[in-house]
C-alpha positions as protocol buffer text, in pm:
chain_id: "A"
residue {
  index: 1
  type: MET
  ca { x: -1152 y: 504 z: -3787 }
}
residue {
  index: 2
  type: LEU
  ca { x: -858 y: 722 z: -3684 }
}
residue {
  index: 3
  type: LYS
  ca { x: -860 y: 1095 z: -3760 }
}
residue {
  index: 4
  type: GLU
  ca { x: -580 y: 1293 z: -3915 }
}
residue {
  index: 5
  type: GLY
  ca { x: -392 y: 1548 z: -3706 }
}
residue {
  index: 6
  type: ILE
  ca { x: -429 y: 1367 z: -3373 }
}
residue {
  index: 7
  type: PRO
  ca { x: -161 y: 1121 z: -3257 }
}
residue {
  index: 8
  type: ARG
  ca { x: -278 y: 766 z: -3311 }
}
residue {
  index: 9
  type: HIS
  ca { x: -195 y: 646 z: -2963 }
}
residue {
  index: 10
  type: THR
  ca { x: -401 y: 936 z: -2820 }
}
residue {
  index: 11
  type: GLN
  ca { x: -704 y: 838 z: -3027 }
}
residue {
  index: 12
  type: ILE
  ca { x: -675 y: 475 z: -2920 }
}
residue {
  index: 13
  type: SER
  ca { x: -650 y: 568 z: -2551 }
}
residue {
  index: 14
  type: GLN
  ca { x: -948 y: 803 z: -2589 }
}
residue {
  index: 15
  type: TRP
  ca { x: -1153 y: 526 z: -2753 }
}
residue {
  index: 16
  type: LEU
  ca { x: -1067 y: 282 z: -2474 }
}
residue {
  index: 17
  type: ARG
  ca { x: -1145 y: 543 z: -2208 }
}
residue {
  index: 18
  type: THR
  ca { x: -1486 y: 605 z: -2364 }
}
residue {
  index: 19
  type: GLU
  ca { x: -1561 y: 233 z: -2385 }
}
residue {
  index: 20
  type: ILE
  ca { x: -1472 y: 197 z: -2016 }
}
residue {
  index: 21
  type: GLU
  ca { x: -1676 y: 501 z: -1909 }
}
residue {
  index: 22
  type: GLU
  ca { x: -1980 y: 380 z: -2103 }
}
residue {
  index: 23
  type: GLY
  ca { x: -1957 y: 36 z: -1942 }
}
residue {
  index: 24
  type: THR
  ca { x: -1854 y: -169 z: -2245 }
}
residue {
  index: 25
  type: PHE
  ca { x: -1559 y: -283 z: -2037 }
}
residue {
  index: 26
  type: LYS
  ca { x: -1642 y: -322 z: -1670 }
}
residue {
  index: 27
  type: PRO
  ca { x: -1408 y: -328 z: -1366 }
}
residue {
  index: 28
  type: ASP
  ca { x: -1158 y: -615 z: -1388 }
}
residue {
  index: 29
  type: ASP
  ca { x: -1265 y: -698 z: -1746 }
}
residue {
  index: 30
  type: LYS
  ca { x: -978 y: -789 z: -1971 }
}
residue {
  index: 31
  type: LEU
  ca { x: -920 y: -546 z: -2259 }
}
residue {
  index: 32
  type: PRO
  ca { x: -847 y: -659 z: -2616 }
}
residue {
  index: 33
  type: SER
  ca { x: -488 y: -773 z: -2661 }
}
residue {
  index: 34
  type: GLU
  ca { x: -221 y: -552 z: -2817 }
}
residue {
  index: 35
  type: ASN
  ca { x: -243 y: -758 z: -3135 }
}
residue {
  index: 36
  type: GLU
  ca { x: -622 y: -721 z: -3148 }
}
residue {
  index: 37
  type: LEU
  ca { x: -605 y: -344 z: -3098 }
}
residue {
  index: 38
  type: ALA
  ca { x: -324 y: -309 z: -3353 }
}
residue {
  index: 39
  type: SER
  ca { x: -535 y: -497 z: -3609 }
}
residue {
  index: 40
  type: LYS
  ca { x: -852 y: -301 z: -3525 }
}
residue {
  index: 41
  type: PHE
  ca { x: -686 y: 39 z: -3572 }
}
residue {
  index: 42
  type: ASP
  ca { x: -430 y: -70 z: -3833 }
}
residue {
  index: 43
  type: VAL
  ca { x: -134 y: 51 z: -3626 }
}
residue {
  index: 44
  type: SER
  ca { x: 179 y: -103 z: -3480 }
}
residue {
  index: 45
  type: ARG
  ca { x: 192 y: -272 z: -3138 }
}
residue {
  index: 46
  type: VAL
  ca { x: 428 y: 6 z: -3028 }
}
residue {
  index: 47
  type: THR
  ca { x: 151 y: 261 z: -3086 }
}
residue {
  index: 48
  type: VAL
  ca { x: -98 y: 46 z: -2895 }
}
residue {
  index: 49
  type: ARG
  ca { x: 148 y: 5 z: -2610 }
}
residue {
  index: 50
  type: ARG
  ca { x: 184 y: 382 z: -2578 }
}
residue {
  index: 51
  type: ALA
  ca { x: -195 y: 415 z: -2557 }
}
residue {
  index: 52
  type: LEU
  ca { x: -214 y: 153 z: -2284 }
}
residue {
  index: 53
  type: GLN
  ca { x: 71 y: 313 z: -2092 }
}
residue {
  index: 54
  type: SER
  ca { x: -114 y: 645 z: -2078 }
}
residue {
  index: 55
  type: LEU
  ca { x: -425 y: 473 z: -1938 }
}
residue {
  index: 56
  type: GLU
  ca { x: -218 y: 284 z: -1684 }
}
residue {
  index: 57
  type: SER
  ca { x: -49 y: 605 z: -1570 }
}
residue {
  index: 58
  type: ALA
  ca { x: -395 y: 751 z: -1508 }
}
residue {
  index: 59
  type: SER
  ca { x: -491 y: 440 z: -1304 }
}
residue {
  index: 60
  type: ILE
  ca { x: -772 y: 365 z: -1550 }
}
residue {
  index: 61
  type: ILE
  ca { x: -631 y: 23 z: -1627 }
}
residue {
  index: 62
  type: TYR
  ca { x: -377 y: -210 z: -1473 }
}
residue {
  index: 63
  type: ARG
  ca { x: -158 y: -460 z: -1651 }
}
residue {
  index: 64
  type: CYS
  ca { x: -47 y: -808 z: -1544 }
}
residue {
  index: 65
  type: GLN
  ca { x: 260 y: -949 z: -1714 }
}
residue {
  index: 66
  type: GLY
  ca { x: 171 y: -1240 z: -1937 }
}
residue {
  index: 67
  type: LEU
  ca { x: -203 y: -1191 z: -1887 }
}
residue {
  index: 68
  type: GLY
  ca { x: -288 y: -856 z: -2046 }
}
residue {
  index: 69
  type: SER
  ca { x: -459 y: -531 z: -1952 }
}
residue {
  index: 70
  type: PHE
  ca { x: -759 y: -500 z: -1720 }
}
residue {
  index: 71
  type: VAL
  ca { x: -999 y: -224 z: -1617 }
}
residue {
  index: 72
  type: SER
  ca { x: -926 y: -78 z: -1274 }
}
residue {
  index: 73
  type: GLU
  ca { x: -1191 y: -76 z: -1004 }
}
residue {
  index: 74
  type: ASP
  ca { x: -1171 y: 199 z: -742 }
}
residue {
  index: 75
  type: ARG
  ca { x: -794 y: 170 z: -723 }
}
residue {
  index: 76
  type: ALA
  ca { x: -598 y: 474 z: -607 }
}
residue {
  index: 77
  type: ALA
  ca { x: -226 y: 490 z: -560 }
}
residue {
  index: 78
  type: HIS
  ca { x: -29 y: 713 z: -327 }
}
residue {
  index: 79
  type: ASN
  ca { x: 334 y: 769 z: -251 }
}
residue {
  index: 80
  type: LEU
  ca { x: 480 y: 558 z: 28 }
}
residue {
  index: 81
  type: VAL
  ca { x: 833 y: 687 z: -10 }
}
residue {
  index: 82
  type: LYS
  ca { x: 715 y: 950 z: 237 }
}
residue {
  index: 83
  type: LEU
  ca { x: 633 y: 805 z: 577 }
}
residue {
  index: 84
  type: THR
  ca { x: 256 y: 788 z: 626 }
}
residue {
  index: 85
  type: ASP
  ca { x: 20 y: 626 z: 874 }
}
residue {
  index: 86
  type: PHE
  ca { x: -278 y: 402 z: 803 }
}
residue {
  index: 87
  type: ASN
  ca { x: -533 y: 684 z: 810 }
}
residue {
  index: 88
  type: GLU
  ca { x: -330 y: 884 z: 559 }
}
residue {
  index: 89
  type: ASP
  ca { x: -294 y: 577 z: 337 }
}
residue {
  index: 90
  type: MET
  ca { x: -669 y: 519 z: 340 }
}
residue {
  index: 91
  type: SER
  ca { x: -757 y: 885 z: 286 }
}
residue {
  index: 92
  type: ASN
  ca { x: -513 y: 914 z: -3 }
}
residue {
  index: 93
  type: ALA
  ca { x: -678 y: 608 z: -157 }
}
residue {
  index: 94
  type: GLY
  ca { x: -1024 y: 765 z: -120 }
}
residue {
  index: 95
  type: LEU
  ca { x: -1135 y: 533 z: 162 }
}
residue {
  index: 96
  type: THR
  ca { x: -1269 y: 616 z: 508 }
}
residue {
  index: 97
  type: PRO
  ca { x: -1035 y: 473 z: 776 }
}
residue {
  index: 98
  type: SER
  ca { x: -1130 y: 333 z: 1114 }
}
residue {
  index: 99
  type: SER
  ca { x: -986 y: 87 z: 1366 }
}
residue {
  index: 100
  type: ILE
  ca { x: -1109 y: -161 z: 1623 }
}
residue {
  index: 101
  type: VAL
  ca { x: -870 y: -209 z: 1915 }
}
residue {
  index: 102
  type: ARG
  ca { x: -847 y: -578 z: 2002 }
}
residue {
  index: 103
  type: LYS
  ca { x: -567 y: -558 z: 2260 }
}
residue {
  index: 104
  type: PHE
  ca { x: -420 y: -273 z: 2464 }
}
residue {
  index: 105
  type: GLN
  ca { x: -202 y: -429 z: 2730 }
}
residue {
  index: 106
  type: THR
  ca { x: 139 y: -399 z: 2895 }
}
residue {
  index: 107
  type: VAL
  ca { x: 334 y: -723 z: 2847 }
}
residue {
  index: 108
  type: SER
  ca { x: 688 y: -854 z: 2886 }
}
residue {
  index: 109
  type: VAL
  ca { x: 891 y: -775 z: 2578 }
}
residue {
  index: 110
  type: PRO
  ca { x: 934 y: -1079 z: 2352 }
}
residue {
  index: 111
  type: THR
  ca { x: 1297 y: -1188 z: 2336 }
}
residue {
  index: 112
  type: TRP
  ca { x: 1319 y: -1134 z: 1960 }
}
residue {
  index: 113
  type: LEU
  ca { x: 1190 y: -777 z: 1999 }
}
residue {
  index: 114
  type: ALA
  ca { x: 1411 y: -645 z: 2279 }
}
residue {
  index: 115
  type: GLU
  ca { x: 1711 y: -591 z: 2052 }
}
residue {
  index: 116
  type: GLN
  ca { x: 1497 y: -425 z: 1785 }
}
residue {
  index: 117
  type: LEU
  ca { x: 1361 y: -170 z: 2034 }
}
residue {
  index: 118
  type: GLN
  ca { x: 1700 y: -136 z: 2205 }
}
residue {
  index: 119
  type: ILE
  ca { x: 1561 y: -220 z: 2549 }
}
residue {
  index: 120
  type: ASP
  ca { x: 1652 y: -473 z: 2815 }
}
residue {
  index: 121
  type: GLU
  ca { x: 1496 y: -821 z: 2787 }
}
residue {
  index: 122
  type: SER
  ca { x: 1337 y: -772 z: 3130 }
}
residue {
  index: 123
  type: SER
  ca { x: 1151 y: -461 z: 3012 }
}
residue {
  index: 124
  type: LYS
  ca { x: 778 y: -417 z: 2957 }
}
residue {
  index: 125
  type: VAL
  ca { x: 618 y: -296 z: 2636 }
}
residue {
  index: 126
  type: LEU
  ca { x: 269 y: -183 z: 2543 }
}
residue {
  index: 127
  type: GLN
  ca { x: 114 y: -420 z: 2289 }
}
residue {
  index: 128
  type: ILE
  ca { x: -165 y: -283 z: 2071 }
}
residue {
  index: 129
  type: ASP
  ca { x: -356 y: -511 z: 1834 }
}
residue {
  index: 130
  type: ARG
  ca { x: -595 y: -342 z: 1592 }
}
residue {
  index: 131
  type: LEU
  ca { x: -823 y: -442 z: 1309 }
}
residue {
  index: 132
  type: ARG
  ca { x: -784 y: -175 z: 1041 }
}
residue {
  index: 133
  type: LEU
  ca { x: -1082 y: -91 z: 820 }
}
residue {
  index: 134
  type: GLY
  ca { x: -1138 y: 97 z: 495 }
}
residue {
  index: 135
  type: ASP
  ca { x: -1498 y: 200 z: 430 }
}
residue {
  index: 136
  type: GLY
  ca { x: -1595 y: -44 z: 704 }
}
residue {
  index: 137
  type: GLU
  ca { x: -1426 y: -342 z: 537 }
}
residue {
  index: 138
  type: PRO
  ca { x: -1132 y: -530 z: 696 }
}
residue {
  index: 139
  type: ILE
  ca { x: -811 y: -428 z: 520 }
}
residue {
  index: 140
  type: ALA
  ca { x: -535 y: -520 z: 763 }
}
residue {
  index: 141
  type: PHE
  ca { x: -454 y: -639 z: 1113 }
}
residue {
  index: 142
  type: ASP
  ca { x: -178 y: -470 z: 1314 }
}
residue {
  index: 143
  type: ALA
  ca { x: 24 y: -589 z: 1610 }
}
residue {
  index: 144
  type: THR
  ca { x: 232 y: -302 z: 1752 }
}
residue {
  index: 145
  type: TRP
  ca { x: 477 y: -286 z: 2043 }
}
residue {
  index: 146
  type: LEU
  ca { x: 604 y: 34 z: 2209 }
}
residue {
  index: 147
  type: PRO
  ca { x: 849 y: 86 z: 2496 }
}
residue {
  index: 148
  type: VAL
  ca { x: 649 y: 189 z: 2803 }
}
residue {
  index: 149
  type: ARG
  ca { x: 792 y: 544 z: 2801 }
}
residue {
  index: 150
  type: TYR
  ca { x: 607 y: 600 z: 2473 }
}
residue {
  index: 151
  type: GLY
  ca { x: 317 y: 362 z: 2528 }
}
residue {
  index: 152
  type: GLN
  ca { x: 206 y: 544 z: 2845 }
}
residue {
  index: 153
  type: LEU
  ca { x: 123 y: 846 z: 2628 }
}
residue {
  index: 154
  type: LEU
  ca { x: -146 y: 657 z: 2439 }
}
residue {
  index: 155
  type: ASN
  ca { x: -511 y: 602 z: 2522 }
}
residue {
  index: 156
  type: GLU
  ca { x: -704 y: 300 z: 2394 }
}
residue {
  index: 157
  type: LYS
  ca { x: -1014 y: 504 z: 2313 }
}
residue {
  index: 158
  type: ASP
  ca { x: -820 y: 752 z: 2099 }
}
residue {
  index: 159
  type: LEU
  ca { x: -688 y: 475 z: 1874 }
}
residue {
  index: 160
  type: SER
  ca { x: -1030 y: 392 z: 1733 }
}
residue {
  index: 161
  type: ASN
  ca { x: -1022 y: 701 z: 1512 }
}
residue {
  index: 162
  type: SER
  ca { x: -666 y: 829 z: 1542 }
}
residue {
  index: 163
  type: THR
  ca { x: -324 y: 673 z: 1490 }
}
residue {
  index: 164
  type: ILE
  ca { x: -3 y: 633 z: 1686 }
}
residue {
  index: 165
  type: TYR
  ca { x: 166 y: 868 z: 1438 }
}
residue {
  index: 166
  type: ASP
  ca { x: -94 y: 1136 z: 1486 }
}
residue {
  index: 167
  type: ILE
  ca { x: -104 y: 1121 z: 1866 }
}
residue {
  index: 168
  type: LEU
  ca { x: 271 y: 1118 z: 1926 }
}
residue {
  index: 169
  type: GLU
  ca { x: 350 y: 1386 z: 1671 }
}
residue {
  index: 170
  type: LYS
  ca { x: 64 y: 1630 z: 1725 }
}
residue {
  index: 171
  type: GLN
  ca { x: -4 y: 1591 z: 2096 }
}
residue {
  index: 172
  type: TYR
  ca { x: 347 y: 1525 z: 2228 }
}
residue {
  index: 173
  type: ASP
  ca { x: 579 y: 1667 z: 1960 }
}
residue {
  index: 174
  type: ILE
  ca { x: 754 y: 1333 z: 1918 }
}
residue {
  index: 175
  type: PRO
  ca { x: 847 y: 1327 z: 1547 }
}
residue {
  index: 176
  type: ILE
  ca { x: 842 y: 1016 z: 1329 }
}
residue {
  index: 177
  type: LEU
  ca { x: 1165 y: 1047 z: 1133 }
}
residue {
  index: 178
  type: LYS
  ca { x: 1245 y: 710 z: 978 }
}
residue {
  index: 179
  type: GLY
  ca { x: 1095 y: 370 z: 909 }
}
residue {
  index: 180
  type: SER
  ca { x: 1265 y: 42 z: 827 }
}
residue {
  index: 181
  type: TYR
  ca { x: 1047 y: -203 z: 632 }
}
residue {
  index: 182
  type: ARG
  ca { x: 1061 y: -577 z: 562 }
}
residue {
  index: 183
  type: MET
  ca { x: 799 y: -742 z: 342 }
}
residue {
  index: 184
  type: SER
  ca { x: 705 y: -1106 z: 315 }
}
residue {
  index: 185
  type: ALA
  ca { x: 421 y: -1348 z: 244 }
}
residue {
  index: 186
  type: VAL
  ca { x: 256 y: -1546 z: 524 }
}
residue {
  index: 187
  type: ILE
  ca { x: -59 y: -1752 z: 566 }
}
residue {
  index: 188
  type: ALA
  ca { x: -356 y: -1666 z: 785 }
}
residue {
  index: 189
  type: ASP
  ca { x: -381 y: -1849 z: 1116 }
}
residue {
  index: 190
  type: GLU
  ca { x: -717 y: -1897 z: 1285 }
}
residue {
  index: 191
  type: ASN
  ca { x: -716 y: -1555 z: 1454 }
}
residue {
  index: 192
  type: LEU
  ca { x: -617 y: -1363 z: 1141 }
}
residue {
  index: 193
  type: SER
  ca { x: -864 y: -1551 z: 923 }
}
residue {
  index: 194
  type: ASN
  ca { x: -1144 y: -1462 z: 1166 }
}
residue {
  index: 195
  type: GLU
  ca { x: -1041 y: -1097 z: 1197 }
}
residue {
  index: 196
  type: LEU
  ca { x: -982 y: -1034 z: 827 }
}
residue {
  index: 197
  type: LYS
  ca { x: -1270 y: -1252 z: 707 }
}
residue {
  index: 198
  type: VAL
  ca { x: -1054 y: -1473 z: 486 }
}
residue {
  index: 199
  type: ASP
  ca { x: -1020 y: -1849 z: 465 }
}
residue {
  index: 200
  type: LEU
  ca { x: -784 y: -2027 z: 701 }
}
residue {
  index: 201
  type: HIS
  ca { x: -433 y: -2051 z: 548 }
}
residue {
  index: 202
  type: SER
  ca { x: -514 y: -1782 z: 290 }
}
residue {
  index: 203
  type: PRO
  ca { x: -210 y: -1582 z: 173 }
}
residue {
  index: 204
  type: LEU
  ca { x: -149 y: -1250 z: 350 }
}
residue {
  index: 205
  type: PHE
  ca { x: 100 y: -972 z: 279 }
}
residue {
  index: 206
  type: LEU
  ca { x: 307 y: -894 z: 589 }
}
residue {
  index: 207
  type: ILE
  ca { x: 497 y: -571 z: 648 }
}
residue {
  index: 208
  type: ASP
  ca { x: 733 y: -559 z: 946 }
}
residue {
  index: 209
  type: ARG
  ca { x: 812 y: -197 z: 1029 }
}
residue {
  index: 210
  type: LEU
  ca { x: 1051 y: -48 z: 1284 }
}
residue {
  index: 211
  type: THR
  ca { x: 988 y: 324 z: 1332 }
}
residue {
  index: 212
  type: PHE
  ca { x: 1240 y: 573 z: 1473 }
}
residue {
  index: 213
  type: THR
  ca { x: 1231 y: 916 z: 1633 }
}
residue {
  index: 214
  type: ILE
  ca { x: 1500 y: 1176 z: 1720 }
}
residue {
  index: 215
  type: GLY
  ca { x: 1847 y: 1039 z: 1786 }
}
residue {
  index: 216
  type: GLY
  ca { x: 1775 y: 717 z: 1601 }
}
residue {
  index: 217
  type: LYS
  ca { x: 1569 y: 586 z: 1894 }
}
residue {
  index: 218
  type: PRO
  ca { x: 1323 y: 307 z: 1807 }
}
residue {
  index: 219
  type: LEU
  ca { x: 970 y: 429 z: 1869 }
}
residue {
  index: 220
  type: TYR
  ca { x: 771 y: 116 z: 1795 }
}
residue {
  index: 221
  type: TYR
  ca { x: 776 y: -213 z: 1609 }
}
residue {
  index: 222
  type: GLN
  ca { x: 476 y: -319 z: 1406 }
}
residue {
  index: 223
  type: LYS
  ca { x: 356 y: -622 z: 1212 }
}
residue {
  index: 224
  type: ARG
  ca { x: 83 y: -538 z: 963 }
}
residue {
  index: 225
  type: TYR
  ca { x: -101 y: -820 z: 789 }
}
residue {
  index: 226
  type: TYR
  ca { x: -273 y: -703 z: 472 }
}
residue {
  index: 227
  type: ARG
  ca { x: -545 y: -898 z: 297 }
}
residue {
  index: 228
  type: ASN
  ca { x: -390 y: -1017 z: -26 }
}
residue {
  index: 229
  type: ASP
  ca { x: -706 y: -939 z: -223 }
}
residue {
  index: 230
  type: LYS
  ca { x: -725 y: -581 z: -94 }
}
residue {
  index: 231
  type: VAL
  ca { x: -380 y: -439 z: -161 }
}
residue {
  index: 232
  type: ILE
  ca { x: -93 y: -468 z: -404 }
}
residue {
  index: 233
  type: TYR
  ca { x: 227 y: -264 z: -416 }
}
residue {
  index: 234
  type: GLU
  ca { x: 379 y: -93 z: -717 }
}
residue {
  index: 235
  type: MET
  ca { x: 736 y: 33 z: -735 }
}
residue {
  index: 236
  type: THR
  ca { x: 875 y: 299 z: -965 }
}
residue {
  index: 237
  type: LEU
  ca { x: 1250 y: 333 z: -1025 }
}
residue {
  index: 238
  type: GLU
  ca { x: 1394 y: 621 z: -1219 }
}
residue {
  index: 239
  type: ARG
  ca { x: 1745 y: 678 z: -1349 }
}
residue {
  index: 240
  type: SER
  ca { x: 1856 y: 1038 z: -1372 }
}
residue {
  index: 241
  type: ASN
  ca { x: 1961 y: 1159 z: -1716 }
}
residue {
  index: 242
  type: ASP
  ca { x: 2275 y: 1311 z: -1569 }
}
residue {
  index: 243
  type: ASP
  ca { x: 2378 y: 993 z: -1388 }
}
residue {
  index: 244
  type: LYS
  ca { x: 2729 y: 930 z: -1518 }
}
residue {
  index: 245
  type: SER
  ca { x: 2844 y: 707 z: -1235 }
}
residue {
  index: 246
  type: GLY
  ca { x: 2816 y: 395 z: -1446 }
}
residue {
  index: 247
  type: THR
  ca { x: 2670 y: 203 z: -1153 }
}
residue {
  index: 248
  type: HIS
  ca { x: 2326 y: 170 z: -1317 }
}
residue {
  index: 249
  type: GLU
  ca { x: 2164 y: 196 z: -974 }
}
residue {
  index: 250
  type: LEU
  ca { x: 1804 y: 313 z: -993 }
}
residue {
  index: 251
  type: PRO
  ca { x: 1689 y: 523 z: -696 }
}
residue {
  index: 252
  type: LEU
  ca { x: 1341 y: 454 z: -567 }
}
residue {
  index: 253
  type: LYS
  ca { x: 1108 y: 726 z: -689 }
}
residue {
  index: 254
  type: GLU
  ca { x: 773 y: 586 z: -582 }
}
residue {
  index: 255
  type: PHE
  ca { x: 652 y: 291 z: -377 }
}
residue {
  index: 256
  type: SER
  ca { x: 276 y: 280 z: -370 }
}
residue {
  index: 257
  type: PRO
  ca { x: 11 y: 50 z: -226 }
}
residue {
  index: 258
  type: ILE
  ca { x: -303 y: 23 z: -437 }
}
residue {
  index: 259
  type: PHE
  ca { x: -616 y: -65 z: -242 }
}
residue {
  index: 260
  type: LYS
  ca { x: -920 y: -237 z: -385 }
}
residue {
  index: 261
  type: LEU
  ca { x: -1260 y: -289 z: -225 }
}
């Protein structure tokens, strides 16, 4: 079946790509195992693995450890090492972003948050709750708190189609310089299950983010609850060839959410 003069792994990846494009393997279908492909093309598993790696790099397939390789469905990755906002994330993934503002209200700062925002516990903050959509489908729910000096610059109406990033940076020249992230798994309470259209107590992916501006000043704190069936994260670490430190530390090269509708 394989032709002479063309690398075997290239021919295997081309065959798989054609089978996927012609619909033999549909989105989320499991591909033949490495052993099955090695037997079919009379090659080693190493050759098959190289073919699968090239398809994975092109986001044509995705692989789950211990389960095998599967056909991707409208998945698009983008780089999150660079600070981005929700609209940029969605656009980079080929989705149309929009938001529904559920709460836009000045409240007393929660005790746990005062230290994070470096404000007095008697201070007020603007709380903004938003349902975040991709192509009209619920993707995430945000709860965001800003010190009043920044919150007073925002308008509820603007946040339906724009973002906090965009407004503060473009309209007021307040740069977003750094973000500190913490990631965890939580379960959906009644409000989140209703907003995100998932079952009560379904698993959600939570990102806590503290964002800073000039002088290391906290700009806002945000909790973003992602639907577990709509987003996964992939991390790429790369060791430099000239790294002679002996520490074996791998700097983060890419940290990418992959969205699926």
